[in-house]
TORKOL-4160 file (C-alpha; in steps of 0.2 Angstrom, whole numbers, padded with zeros to 4 digits, m for minus):
185
<pt num="1" X="0246" Y="0179" Z="m0114"/>
<pt num="2" X="0233" Y="0185" Z="m0099"/>
<pt num="3" X="0251" Y="0192" Z="m0088"/>
<pt num="4" X="0254" Y="0205" Z="m0105"/>
<pt num="5" X="0243" Y="0219" Z="m0102"/>
<pt num="6" X="0248" Y="0220" Z="m0084"/>
<pt num="7" X="0266" Y="0220" Z="m0090"/>
<pt num="8" X="0264" Y="0234" Z="m0102"/>
<pt num="9" X="0258" Y="0243" Z="m0090"/>
<pt num="10" X="0271" Y="0238" Z="m0078"/>
<pt num="11" X="0286" Y="0245" Z="m0092"/>
<pt num="12" X="0277" Y="0261" Z="m0095"/>
<pt num="13" X="0274" Y="0267" Z="m0077"/>
<pt num="14" X="0288" Y="0279" Z="m0067"/>
<pt num="15" X="0291" Y="0275" Z="m0049"/>
<pt num="16" X="0292" Y="0292" Z="m0040"/>
<pt num="17" X="0307" Y="0285" Z="m0030"/>
<pt num="18" X="0318" Y="0272" Z="m0027"/>
<pt num="19" X="0308" Y="0263" Z="m0017"/>
<pt num="20" X="0295" Y="0260" Z="m0028"/>
<pt num="21" X="0308" Y="0258" Z="m0042"/>
<pt num="22" X="0315" Y="0242" Z="m0032"/>
<pt num="23" X="0297" Y="0235" Z="m0029"/>
<pt num="24" X="0290" Y="0239" Z="m0049"/>
<pt num="25" X="0307" Y="0226" Z="m0051"/>
<pt num="26" X="0300" Y="0215" Z="m0039"/>
<pt num="27" X="0283" Y="0215" Z="m0044"/>
<pt num="28" X="0288" Y="0212" Z="m0063"/>
<pt num="29" X="0299" Y="0199" Z="m0060"/>
<pt num="30" X="0285" Y="0192" Z="m0051"/>
<pt num="31" X="0270" Y="0193" Z="m0066"/>
<pt num="32" X="0287" Y="0185" Z="m0077"/>
<pt num="33" X="0289" Y="0170" Z="m0066"/>
<pt num="34" X="0272" Y="0164" Z="m0060"/>
<pt num="35" X="0258" Y="0161" Z="m0074"/>
<pt num="36" X="0245" Y="0161" Z="m0060"/>
<pt num="37" X="0248" Y="0177" Z="m0051"/>
<pt num="38" X="0233" Y="0182" Z="m0050"/>
<pt num="39" X="0226" Y="0168" Z="m0040"/>
<pt num="40" X="0226" Y="0168" Z="m0021"/>
<pt num="41" X="0230" Y="0150" Z="m0022"/>
<pt num="42" X="0246" Y="0154" Z="m0026"/>
<pt num="43" X="0253" Y="0155" Z="m0007"/>
<pt num="44" X="0269" Y="0161" Z="m0010"/>
<pt num="45" X="0260" Y="0178" Z="m0015"/>
<pt num="46" X="0251" Y="0187" Z="m0030"/>
<pt num="47" X="0241" Y="0202" Z="m0037"/>
<pt num="48" X="0230" Y="0213" Z="m0028"/>
<pt num="49" X="0222" Y="0229" Z="m0036"/>
<pt num="50" X="0219" Y="0245" Z="m0024"/>
<pt num="51" X="0211" Y="0261" Z="m0028"/>
<pt num="52" X="0216" Y="0277" Z="m0023"/>
<pt num="53" X="0202" Y="0287" Z="m0022"/>
<pt num="54" X="0199" Y="0305" Z="m0021"/>
<pt num="55" X="0189" Y="0319" Z="m0019"/>
<pt num="56" X="0181" Y="0330" Z="m0035"/>
<pt num="57" X="0196" Y="0341" Z="m0029"/>
<pt num="58" X="0210" Y="0328" Z="m0026"/>
<pt num="59" X="0212" Y="0336" Z="m0007"/>
<pt num="60" X="0206" Y="0322" Z="0002"/>
<pt num="61" X="0207" Y="0303" Z="0000"/>
<pt num="62" X="0198" Y="0289" Z="0007"/>
<pt num="63" X="0203" Y="0277" Z="0018"/>
<pt num="64" X="0196" Y="0260" Z="0028"/>
<pt num="65" X="0201" Y="0254" Z="0043"/>
<pt num="66" X="0206" Y="0238" Z="0038"/>
<pt num="67" X="0195" Y="0223" Z="0049"/>
<pt num="68" X="0208" Y="0211" Z="0046"/>
<pt num="69" X="0226" Y="0219" Z="0045"/>
<pt num="70" X="0219" Y="0233" Z="0057"/>
<pt num="71" X="0227" Y="0247" Z="0050"/>
<pt num="72" X="0222" Y="0261" Z="0038"/>
<pt num="73" X="0222" Y="0259" Z="0021"/>
<pt num="74" X="0214" Y="0262" Z="0002"/>
<pt num="75" X="0203" Y="0250" Z="m0003"/>
<pt num="76" X="0206" Y="0235" Z="m0012"/>
<pt num="77" X="0208" Y="0217" Z="m0014"/>
<pt num="78" X="0213" Y="0199" Z="m0023"/>
<pt num="79" X="0211" Y="0197" Z="m0040"/>
<pt num="80" X="0204" Y="0181" Z="m0039"/>
<pt num="81" X="0210" Y="0176" Z="m0057"/>
<pt num="82" X="0204" Y="0194" Z="m0068"/>
<pt num="83" X="0221" Y="0198" Z="m0075"/>
<pt num="84" X="0212" Y="0215" Z="m0075"/>
<pt num="85" X="0219" Y="0225" Z="m0060"/>
<pt num="86" X="0210" Y="0241" Z="m0064"/>
<pt num="87" X="0193" Y="0232" Z="m0066"/>
<pt num="88" X="0197" Y="0224" Z="m0048"/>
<pt num="89" X="0203" Y="0240" Z="m0041"/>
<pt num="90" X="0185" Y="0248" Z="m0045"/>
<pt num="91" X="0174" Y="0231" Z="m0041"/>
<pt num="92" X="0184" Y="0232" Z="m0024"/>
<pt num="93" X="0182" Y="0250" Z="m0020"/>
<pt num="94" X="0164" Y="0249" Z="m0024"/>
<pt num="95" X="0162" Y="0232" Z="m0015"/>
<pt num="96" X="0169" Y="0240" Z="0001"/>
<pt num="97" X="0163" Y="0258" Z="0000"/>
<pt num="98" X="0146" Y="0256" Z="m0007"/>
<pt num="99" X="0153" Y="0270" Z="m0019"/>
<pt num="100" X="0143" Y="0274" Z="m0034"/>
<pt num="101" X="0152" Y="0288" Z="m0041"/>
<pt num="102" X="0169" Y="0281" Z="m0044"/>
<pt num="103" X="0177" Y="0287" Z="m0060"/>
<pt num="104" X="0195" Y="0280" Z="m0066"/>
<pt num="105" X="0206" Y="0298" Z="m0069"/>
<pt num="106" X="0219" Y="0286" Z="m0080"/>
<pt num="107" X="0221" Y="0268" Z="m0084"/>
<pt num="108" X="0237" Y="0271" Z="m0080"/>
<pt num="109" X="0245" Y="0262" Z="m0064"/>
<pt num="110" X="0245" Y="0276" Z="m0050"/>
<pt num="111" X="0258" Y="0268" Z="m0040"/>
<pt num="112" X="0264" Y="0249" Z="m0033"/>
<pt num="113" X="0270" Y="0240" Z="m0017"/>
<pt num="114" X="0275" Y="0226" Z="m0010"/>
<pt num="115" X="0270" Y="0222" Z="0006"/>
<pt num="116" X="0269" Y="0206" Z="0018"/>
<pt num="117" X="0252" Y="0199" Z="0026"/>
<pt num="118" X="0255" Y="0191" Z="0042"/>
<pt num="119" X="0247" Y="0173" Z="0044"/>
<pt num="120" X="0231" Y="0173" Z="0052"/>
<pt num="121" X="0215" Y="0161" Z="0054"/>
<pt num="122" X="0218" Y="0142" Z="0061"/>
<pt num="123" X="0215" Y="0120" Z="0054"/>
<pt num="124" X="0205" Y="0125" Z="0039"/>
<pt num="125" X="0205" Y="0144" Z="0039"/>
<pt num="126" X="0224" Y="0144" Z="0042"/>
<pt num="127" X="0230" Y="0157" Z="0029"/>
<pt num="128" X="0250" Y="0158" Z="0029"/>
<pt num="129" X="0260" Y="0176" Z="0029"/>
<pt num="130" X="0261" Y="0178" Z="0010"/>
<pt num="131" X="0267" Y="0196" Z="m0002"/>
<pt num="132" X="0256" Y="0205" Z="m0012"/>
<pt num="133" X="0261" Y="0214" Z="m0027"/>
<pt num="134" X="0248" Y="0227" Z="m0026"/>
<pt num="135" X="0244" Y="0239" Z="m0042"/>
<pt num="136" X="0236" Y="0254" Z="m0039"/>
<pt num="137" X="0225" Y="0264" Z="m0048"/>
<pt num="138" X="0218" Y="0284" Z="m0047"/>
<pt num="139" X="0202" Y="0284" Z="m0046"/>
<pt num="140" X="0189" Y="0300" Z="m0039"/>
<pt num="141" X="0172" Y="0299" Z="m0031"/>
<pt num="142" X="0159" Y="0310" Z="m0023"/>
<pt num="143" X="0165" Y="0311" Z="m0006"/>
<pt num="144" X="0147" Y="0317" Z="m0002"/>
<pt num="145" X="0140" Y="0302" Z="m0006"/>
<pt num="146" X="0134" Y="0289" Z="0010"/>
<pt num="147" X="0149" Y="0276" Z="0012"/>
<pt num="148" X="0145" Y="0258" Z="0019"/>
<pt num="149" X="0154" Y="0249" Z="0030"/>
<pt num="150" X="0154" Y="0229" Z="0025"/>
<pt num="151" X="0164" Y="0215" Z="0035"/>
<pt num="152" X="0181" Y="0222" Z="0026"/>
<pt num="153" X="0182" Y="0235" Z="0034"/>
<pt num="154" X="0178" Y="0243" Z="0055"/>
<pt num="155" X="0176" Y="0262" Z="0049"/>
<pt num="156" X="0179" Y="0273" Z="0034"/>
<pt num="157" X="0185" Y="0291" Z="0031"/>
<pt num="158" X="0190" Y="0304" Z="0020"/>
<pt num="159" X="0206" Y="0310" Z="0023"/>
<pt num="160" X="0214" Y="0327" Z="0020"/>
<pt num="161" X="0229" Y="0321" Z="0006"/>
<pt num="162" X="0240" Y="0334" Z="0017"/>
<pt num="163" X="0239" Y="0324" Z="0033"/>
<pt num="164" X="0247" Y="0309" Z="0023"/>
<pt num="165" X="0262" Y="0317" Z="0016"/>
<pt num="166" X="0271" Y="0315" Z="0032"/>
<pt num="167" X="0263" Y="0298" Z="0039"/>
<pt num="168" X="0273" Y="0285" Z="0046"/>
<pt num="169" X="0264" Y="0270" Z="0035"/>
<pt num="170" X="0278" Y="0275" Z="0019"/>
<pt num="171" X="0267" Y="0267" Z="0004"/>
<pt num="172" X="0254" Y="0281" Z="0010"/>
<pt num="173" X="0265" Y="0295" Z="0011"/>
<pt num="174" X="0270" Y="0291" Z="m0005"/>
<pt num="175" X="0254" Y="0291" Z="m0013"/>
<pt num="176" X="0249" Y="0308" Z="m0004"/>
<pt num="177" X="0264" Y="0315" Z="m0012"/>
<pt num="178" X="0260" Y="0310" Z="m0029"/>
<pt num="179" X="0242" Y="0315" Z="m0029"/>
<pt num="180" X="0243" Y="0331" Z="m0031"/>
<pt num="181" X="0254" Y="0329" Z="m0045"/>
<pt num="182" X="0243" Y="0315" Z="m0054"/>
<pt num="183" X="0226" Y="0326" Z="m0050"/>
<pt num="184" X="0230" Y="0338" Z="m0064"/>
<pt num="185" X="0225" Y="0327" Z="m0076"/>
């Protein structure tokens, strides 16, 4: 039963393009086939929740320089058994940034992405390569609120959405292109 809410959200989501449509199908199939899809102990992959955090006017989004992946990304993380993926996205964004002004723009899915996470660590800390089936939600925050750096981020920055519309990372580019349409809500 815990997967039904996510399946309902996935079925209601309208993909932006063919790439996202293929990932949406893959994500939906993964949830249907894996009862423990919210657990990171599922070593082939697991559901994650992310937040596309915009400022009040929707002109900027918050990115973190991920300490382990060494890339600029939106905040997010593992569900660790929590099937409420929006709650996961909110929690991860708050924990990673320290922002207290975070607000949900919509409880509908903003974007989905399936991406490979390379293996890392050694011996007992070894984590094999696996897939993240990422469900993303649109949040807002006060861009003037101070950000906190924690162990998951090397740095934070607010980025103009138009800078990302030609970004080399297909996922960031797609969300930046969607942003103006969704922020009219």
